Structure formats: structure tokens, C-alpha cells
C-alpha positions in Angstrom: 174.7 43.7 42.2 173.0 46.6 40.5 170.1 48.9 41.5 169.4 49.8 37.9 170.9 49.1 34.5 171.0 51.3 31.4 169.1 50.2 28.4 171.7 47.8 26.9 171.1 48.5 23.2 170.9 52.2 23.7 174.0 52.4 25.8 176.0 50.3 23.4 174.8 52.5 20.5 175.9 55.6 22.4 179.4 54.2 22.9 180.0 52.7 19.4 177.1 53.6 17.1 178.8 52.7 13.8 180.6 49.6 14.9 179.3 46.3 13.5 177.1 44.4 15.9 175.8 41.6 13.6 176.4 40.2 10.2 173.8 38.1 8.5 175.6 35.3 6.6 172.8 34.6 4.2 172.1 38.2 3.1 175.5 39.6 3.9 173.8 42.6 5.6 175.8 44.3 8.4 173.9 45.9 11.3 175.6 48.5 13.4 174.9 49.0 17.1 173.1 52.2 16.3 170.9 50.4 13.8 170.1 47.7 16.3 169.1 50.2 19.0 166.9 52.2 16.6 165.2 49.0 15.3 164.6 47.8 18.9 163.0 51.2 19.7 160.8 50.9 16.7 159.7 47.3 17.6 159.1 48.4 21.1 156.7 51.0 19.8 155.1 48.4 17.6 154.6 46.1 20.5 153.0 48.8 22.6 150.8 49.8 19.7 149.6 46.2 19.5 148.5 46.4 23.1 151.3 44.7 24.9 152.8 46.3 28.1 155.2 45.8 30.9 155.0 42.2 32.3 153.2 40.7 29.4 154.7 37.6 27.9 155.3 37.2 24.2 156.4 33.9 22.6 158.8 33.8 19.7 159.3 30.9 17.3 162.1 31.3 14.8 165.5 30.2 13.6 168.5 32.3 14.4 168.2 35.8 12.9 169.0 39.4 13.8 165.4 40.2 14.5 165.4 37.9 17.5 168.0 40.1 19.2 166.1 43.2 18.1 163.0 41.7 19.8 165.1 40.8 22.8 166.2 44.4 23.3 162.7 45.8 22.4 161.4 43.7 25.3 164.0 45.1 27.6 162.9 48.6 26.6 159.3 47.9 27.4 159.4 45.4 30.3 157.7 42.8 28.1 159.0 39.2 28.8 160.2 37.3 25.8 159.6 33.5 25.6 161.7 31.7 23.0 160.1 28.5 21.9 161.7 25.3 20.7 161.1 25.1 16.9 161.7 21.3 17.0 158.5 20.8 19.0 155.0 20.4 17.5 152.2 22.7 18.5 150.7 20.2 21.0 154.0 20.1 23.0 154.3 23.9 22.8 150.8 24.3 24.2 152.0 22.6 27.3 155.1 24.7 27.5 153.2 28.0 27.0 150.2 27.3 29.3 151.8 28.2 32.6 153.2 31.5 31.4 150.0 32.7 29.7 151.5 34.5 26.7 149.7 37.4 25.1 151.0 36.9 21.5 153.3 34.8 19.3 155.9 36.1 16.9 157.2 33.8 14.2 159.3 33.5 11.1 158.1 32.2 7.7 159.6 28.7 8.3 157.4 28.1 11.4 154.3 30.0 10.4 152.1 26.9 10.3 153.1 25.7 13.8 152.8 29.2 15.1 149.2 29.6 13.7 148.2 26.2 15.0 149.5 27.2 18.4 147.9 30.6 18.3 144.5 29.1 17.4 144.7 26.6 20.2 145.7 29.3 22.7 143.5 32.0 21.2 146.5 34.4 20.7 147.3 37.0 18.0 150.4 36.3 15.8 153.0 38.7 14.3 155.1 37.8 11.3 158.8 38.8 11.5 159.0 39.4 7.7 155.7 41.4 7.7 154.7 42.9 11.0 158.2 43.3 12.6 159.7 44.6 9.4 156.8 47.1 9.2 157.5 48.3 12.7 161.2 48.7 12.0 160.4 50.5 8.7 158.0 52.9 10.6 160.9 54.0 12.8 158.9 54.5 16.0 160.4 55.1 19.4 159.7 54.7 23.1 160.8 56.8 26.1 164.1 55.8 27.7 163.7 53.7 30.8 165.9 52.4 33.6 166.1 48.7 33.5 165.2 46.8 36.6 168.1 44.2 36.9 165.8 41.7 38.7 162.7 42.0 36.5 162.2 38.9 34.2 163.6 39.8 30.8 163.1 36.5 29.0 162.2 32.9 29.9 164.1 29.8 28.9 162.3 26.5 29.1 164.2 23.5 30.5 164.5 20.6 28.0 162.2 18.4 30.0 164.5 15.3 29.8 163.8 14.6 33.5 160.3 16.0 33.8 157.9 18.7 32.9 159.6 21.8 31.4 160.0 24.8 33.7 160.4 28.4 32.7 163.8 29.6 34.0 163.8 33.4 34.6 166.6 35.3 33.0 167.2 38.9 34.1 169.4 41.9 32.9 171.4 41.5 36.0 172.2 37.9 35.2 173.2 38.9 31.6 175.7 41.4 33.0 177.1 38.9 35.5 177.4 36.4 32.7 179.2 38.9 30.5 181.7 39.5 33.3 182.2 35.8 33.9 182.7 34.8 30.3 184.7 37.8 29.2 187.3 37.5 31.9 187.5 33.8 31.4 188.0 34.0 27.6 189.7 37.4 27.5 186.9 38.7 25.2 187.1 42.2 23.9 185.3 44.5 21.4 187.8 43.3 18.8 186.5 39.8 19.0 184.3 38.1 16.4 182.1 35.1 17.0 179.3 33.1 15.3 175.8 32.6 16.4 174.3 29.3 15.3 173.2 27.4 18.5 169.4 27.5 18.9 168.0 30.7 20.5 165.6 28.8 22.7 168.7 27.6 24.5 170.9 29.7 26.8 174.0 28.9 24.7 172.3 30.4 21.6 171.8 33.8 23.4 174.7 33.9 25.9 177.6 31.9 24.4 178.8 34.2 23.2 176.4 36.6 21.4 174.9 38.7 24.1 178.0 39.2 26.2 180.0 40.0 23.0 177.3 42.6 22.1 177.6 44.2 25.5 181.4 44.4 25.0 181.0 45.9 21.5 182.1 42.9 19.4 180.5 41.4 16.3 178.6 38.1 15.7 177.9 36.5 12.4 174.4 34.9 12.5 173.6 31.6 10.8 170.0 30.3 10.8 171.1 27.1 12.5 174.1 24.8 12.7 175.6 24.5 9.2 179.0 22.8 9.6 180.3 23.7 6.2 179.4 27.4 6.6 180.9 27.5 10.1 184.1 25.7 9.0 184.4 28.1 6.1 184.3 31.1 8.5 186.9 29.4 10.7 189.2 28.8 7.7 188.8 32.5 6.6 189.8 33.7 10.1 186.4 35.4 10.5 186.0 34.1 14.0 188.2 34.7 17.0 186.0 33.3 19.7 184.2 30.0 19.2 181.9 28.0 21.4 180.5 24.6 20.6 179.2 21.4 22.1 181.2 18.2 21.9 179.3 16.8 18.9 180.4 19.9 16.9 184.1 19.5 17.7 183.7 15.8 17.0 182.3 16.6 13.5 185.1 19.0 12.9 187.7 16.4 13.9 186.5 14.0 11.2 186.9 16.6 8.3 189.8 15.8 6.1 190.8 19.5 5.9 190.6 20.1 9.6 194.3 21.1 9.5 193.6 24.1 7.2 192.1 26.1 10.1 194.5 28.3 12.0 193.5 26.9 15.4 196.2 28.8 17.2 194.3 32.0 16.4 191.1 30.8 18.0 189.9 30.8 21.6 187.6 27.7 21.8 185.1 26.9 24.5 183.0 23.8 25.0 179.9 23.1 27.1 176.8 21.1 27.3 178.9 18.1 28.2 182.7 17.6 28.8 184.8 17.3 25.7 186.5 13.8 25.8 190.2 13.7 26.4 191.0 12.2 22.9 189.3 15.2 21.3 191.1 17.7 23.6 194.4 16.1 22.6 193.4 16.0 18.9 192.8 19.7 18.8 195.8 20.5 20.9 198.0 18.8 18.3 196.4 21.2 15.7 197.1 24.2 18.0 193.7 24.7 19.6 193.3 24.7 23.4 189.6 23.8 23.7 188.4 24.9 27.2 185.8 22.8 28.9 183.3 24.7 30.9 180.2 24.1 33.1 177.1 26.0 33.6 173.3 25.7 33.5 170.3 27.7 32.2 169.8 28.6 35.9 173.3 30.1 36.1 173.1 32.5 33.2 175.0 30.2 32.2 178.7 30.8 32.7 180.2 29.6 36.0 183.3 27.5 35.1 185.7 27.6 32.3 189.2 26.1 32.1 192.1 28.5 31.6 194.3 27.9 28.5 197.4 27.6 30.5 196.2 24.4 32.2 193.9 23.0 29.5 196.3 20.1 28.8 197.5 19.6 32.4 194.0 19.4 34.0 192.2 17.3 31.4 188.8 16.4 32.7 188.4 19.6 34.7 186.0 22.5 33.9 188.3 25.0 35.6 187.5 27.4 38.4 184.4 29.3 39.3 184.6 32.6 37.6 184.7 36.1 39.1 181.0 36.6 40.1 180.1 33.1 41.3 180.8 31.3 44.6 181.0 27.5 44.8 180.6 25.0 47.6 180.4 21.2 47.6 177.6 19.9 49.9 179.1 18.2 53.0 182.7 18.8 52.0 184.9 20.8 54.2 187.4 23.4 52.9 190.6 21.6 51.7 188.9 18.2 51.8 189.2 16.2 48.5 185.8 14.5 48.8 183.0 14.7 46.3 179.7 16.5 46.9 176.8 18.2 45.2 178.0 21.4 43.4 176.1 24.4 44.9 176.4 27.9 43.6 175.5 31.5 44.4 176.1 34.9 42.8 174.4 37.6 40.7 174.4 35.3 37.7 172.0 32.9 39.4 168.3 32.9 38.4 165.8 34.1 40.9 163.8 31.0 40.1 161.2 29.5 37.9 158.4 31.7 36.5 155.1 31.1 38.4 156.5 27.9 40.0 157.1 28.4 43.7 157.5 24.7 44.5 160.2 24.2 41.9 162.0 27.4 43.0 161.9 26.3 46.6 163.3 22.9 45.7 166.2 24.1 43.7 167.6 26.4 46.4 169.0 25.4 49.8 167.6 27.1 53.0 170.6 29.5 53.0 170.1 30.5 49.3 172.5 28.4 47.3 171.5 26.9 44.0 171.5 23.1 43.9 172.9 22.0 40.6 172.1 18.3 40.9 175.7 17.6 39.8 178.4 15.9 41.9 182.0 17.3 41.8 185.3 17.4 43.5 188.0 20.1 43.8 191.6 19.2 43.3 194.5 20.7 45.4 194.7 23.7 43.1 190.9 24.5 43.3 190.0 23.1 39.8 186.6 21.5 39.6 186.0 18.0 38.2 182.4 17.2 37.5 181.8 13.6 38.3 178.2 13.1 37.2 174.6 14.0 37.7 173.2 12.8 41.0 170.3 11.2 39.2 172.5 9.3 36.8 174.5 7.5 39.6 173.6 3.9 40.2 174.6 1.3 42.8 176.1 -2.0 41.6 176.8 -4.6 44.3 176.8 -1.9 47.0 179.3 0.3 45.0 178.4 3.8 43.7 179.0 4.0 39.9 179.0 7.4 38.1 178.4 6.8 34.4 180.4 9.9 33.4 183.5 8.4 35.0 183.0 5.2 33.0 182.4 7.1 29.8 185.7 9.0 30.2 187.5 5.6 30.2 185.5 4.2 27.3 186.2 7.3 25.2 189.9 6.5 25.4 189.5 3.4 23.1 191.0 4.1 19.7 187.9 2.9 17.8 185.3 4.8 19.9 183.9 8.1 18.8 181.4 8.7 21.6 179.8 6.8 24.5 176.8 7.0 26.8 176.3 4.8 29.8 173.1 4.1 31.7 172.0 1.6 34.4 169.9 -1.4 33.9 168.4 -3.9 36.4 170.3 -7.0 37.4 169.1 -9.9 39.5 172.5 -10.4 41.2 174.0 -6.9 41.6 170.8 -4.8 41.7 172.0 -2.6 38.8 174.8 -2.8 36.2 175.9 -0.6 33.4 174.8 -0.6 29.8 177.1 1.2 27.3 176.0 2.6 24.0 178.9 3.2 21.6 179.3 5.2 18.4 182.3 3.7 16.7 184.7 5.8 14.7 183.9 5.9 10.9 185.2 2.7 9.3 186.3 1.2 12.7 185.3 -2.3 13.9 184.4 -2.9 17.5 183.7 -6.3 19.0 181.6 -5.9 22.2 183.1 -8.9 23.9 186.7 -7.8 23.3 185.7 -4.3 24.3 184.5 -5.4 27.7 187.9 -7.2 28.2 189.7 -4.0 27.3 187.5 -2.2 29.9 188.3 -4.7 32.7 192.0 -3.8 32.3 191.2 -0.2 33.0 188.5 0.0 35.7 187.1 -1.9 38.6 184.9 -4.9 37.6 181.8 -3.4 39.0 182.2 -0.4 36.7 182.6 -2.4 33.5 179.4 -2.2 31.5 177.6 -5.6 31.4 176.0 -4.8 28.0 177.6 -3.0 25.1 175.4 -1.8 22.2 176.7 -0.2 19.0 174.6 2.7 17.6 174.9 5.2 14.8 173.9 8.2 16.9 172.2 9.2 20.2 168.9 11.0 20.8 170.0 14.5 21.8 168.7 17.8 23.2 169.1 21.0 21.3 172.3 21.6 23.4 173.8 18.4 22.1 173.3 16.5 25.4 172.4 12.8 25.2 168.8 12.0 26.1 169.7 9.1 28.3 166.1 8.1 29.3 165.4 7.5 25.6 168.3 5.1 25.4 166.5 2.7 27.7 164.1 1.9 24.9 167.0 0.3 23.1 167.7 -2.2 25.9 166.3 -5.7 25.3 
């Protein structure tokens, strides 16, 4: 797509040096694009002074803060590869994550100093404190020579959640970032006048790319919260301080339960959802309040934006994630053009990762022989070209010879008036081979009888799809992106 890319922070500062790039909610400090680029230059000089150079890996362990993005741009200026770490993991788990990438140092905030130092001792690495060392670098005001950015060089690494196996380091490049900016901006009609909020964890692609990095590239402003704080975010929404909002279903679910949800001017917001499909009842709930919440689909490996529903069809194509955006091609494995059958969703385009860092086997396995990314998800296209994601291939089970996709079952279960959220997995059965087991979070104050619920299900789906077991729970084990950790639900079966 590109042969070279200008230094992103420097170029944005050249275009709009005094425009606000970030607002820190806790301190109230405003950072202009010029200040961000200058700070990134200074940190780049500090990193080089500490002995790090092009191609070295540096881990970062911190909550959401402006310095993370300063570090991100400093790494682009030097060719150093940033490795954001999951601050929910203990040092022992992080050792396993870091081992394959062979990091040269660890940067941390004050909240995670103990874990960072434990990890550093175990890995024999130096540490740098954001409030001390990074602040000193910024204060010193150093600089580095301008460089041309290689669009294919690893810029930062994002580690897969590991819910299905050992975590892998997904390569993210500057070329992917620009492709994501094109895909998400034309899908959401994002401009420099937009304002968003950064609160999803920065060790996850959504924390960086939905929508903070693309909005930065376009010249818009993001308010940064250390982490998800529902009251603070809701206050920003009520104040009209946000025009573009992205959340996972659990966040929209939490907002829907607030007694003053109606006080937000939802018509003035453009709302996106990812991580998992927003259930139809929630889509209709927010539509009644004036919000068209657009379901989307993407992966860490896709930069992440591929699909996003358009607002014109959000209520007419419920269940769809929209069409593949401008810079991404889609095909369904084994499905001919115009055919309405289901197949694995496969993708290609400049937003697709070149692979997994130092993991040739995993990289080879995730791509087809002709270069398409295997998503591991099954989907179908309707007559208008809108994609409906059916389920993960690995989640499908066979009951009495019939294929059952848990996501399809979950969509039906979520329609029940007393159901807040559902998760369906398979369990062994002597007669049918496998049957479904449903875990249900009831709505607050609602009663749900499992026997009556199964009878309700039998009126709405084929018998082989009806869960054989229904378990009521208060919440689900989740990843940082809000996805349900289904393997952990199996421990609740008895």
C-alpha cells in the first residue's frame, strides 16, 4: 500500500500543532499535537540514550495514559518495537508472554511497579518508571533525526488472549494503522472535529485502535481515562463531550440498566460495538433512545477494523456486522459468488498482519496457500452483501448429526424478556454425542425458571438446538475485550 510513511506524530504536529490531541480526565491537562510530537522525540532520545536501538523490543505495563501514546510514537521514531503487557496478569504469566520476544527493558507506571520489578528480576531486564524516567526524558527535551517509517516493520506487538492456547505476538505495523484509519473513518464518518474517549485496555487492539489512533491521525481529540469507569464515561456522554463512542456489549448492557440512560443525547453520538455482537434487544433499546449502535467485526490480526454496519441499515439488518470496508477483501471458503451458503470468513488487504512475531508455524497456519487470512469464524452473506457471523468454527458442536452454532442459539435466548446475557457451550451426551449447556445472567430483579425457559426455547428453535442444561449465573469470566471465556464455563458443569 505504501513504500514509506511519514513520522505520524511529526506529520500531525506539522498540520495542526496547536489542536488538542489528548485530554487527561484525572488531571485535566490538555496535550496538543505539537506537544505530543515533541515529547515523543524526547522519549525517543531517552530510549536511545538508554542503549535501545532499531528492532529492540521494549515492554510496557501501565493503565491508560498519555505517556503510552508518547511511547508508541517514540518507538515509531526509532524502530524500537513496543510490547504492551496485560496488567491483569501476574509476573509468572507475563514471563511466559515475554520469553519468545526477548524484550530489552520494561517501562511501567506506579500502579504496576511491583509486578514490573518482579518480572524484570526474573528476566534480568532494566526498568524505567513513567513518572520518573519517562518524565525526565520529556523534561530534558531531546530529539532524534527525522526518519522515513517502514510501513511493514513491526511497530508494536499485541498478544492474543490465550483463551484457546498459548499467547502469540501479533505484529502490528504502521501500514496496518493507516489502513485501519481508512476503514474505520469512512465507516464512522470520522473527522478532525470528532471527540472520543480512551478507556479500553491498551494491551488490546481496541484500546489503541478503536478509536484513539485513527482519530489522532485524522486530527481529532481523545479523552483518556485510566480504565473503564462507567460513571465517568457516562458523565462525558451526558455532557456531550464525546461524538464517537466504541464499546463492547457488556458496556452497553451496563448503560442500559442506568435509571438516567435517557439523559444522554444519543442522537448526537455515533456508536460502534465489537468484541461480540450486540444482542437484538439492546440494539432496539438504544434505537428507542435515538442511538444507532453499529455492530462490527474484526480481529487483532486485522488491525482490527474490517466490518461495521452502516447506520441506515442498523435496524433493518439486525444481526449483521455490515460490509467489508474499503481496504479489505472478503471471501467465504467453499462458497461461490452469489451463493447464500456459510463458510469460513477469509480476508486480505493492507490492514492484515504479516504474521506472528518469531512464530513461523503459527503464521503459516493462519494464512491460506494463496495469502488469505483464516479468521476461524463462519459467516454468510445476504443478498445485499451484508455479513452475518454465525460462530467460531471451534465453538460449533454436533448433536445427533446436526451442526449447532452456539451463537445462533444465544441470539434466540437473548430475546427472552428476563434474560440479560447468555453463553452456550457443548457438553457430552450418551445419546446425542453432544448437547448444549446454556449459562444465563438474568435481568436484575427478574425470575427465571430453567424448566419453563427450556419450554420457551422449544417454541422458537429446533429441538436439537435447545440447551439440555440451563444454569443461572451472576456473571461470566471474560477477557479484557469483554469476550466470554467459554472454556472456563466448563468448570461450572456438574
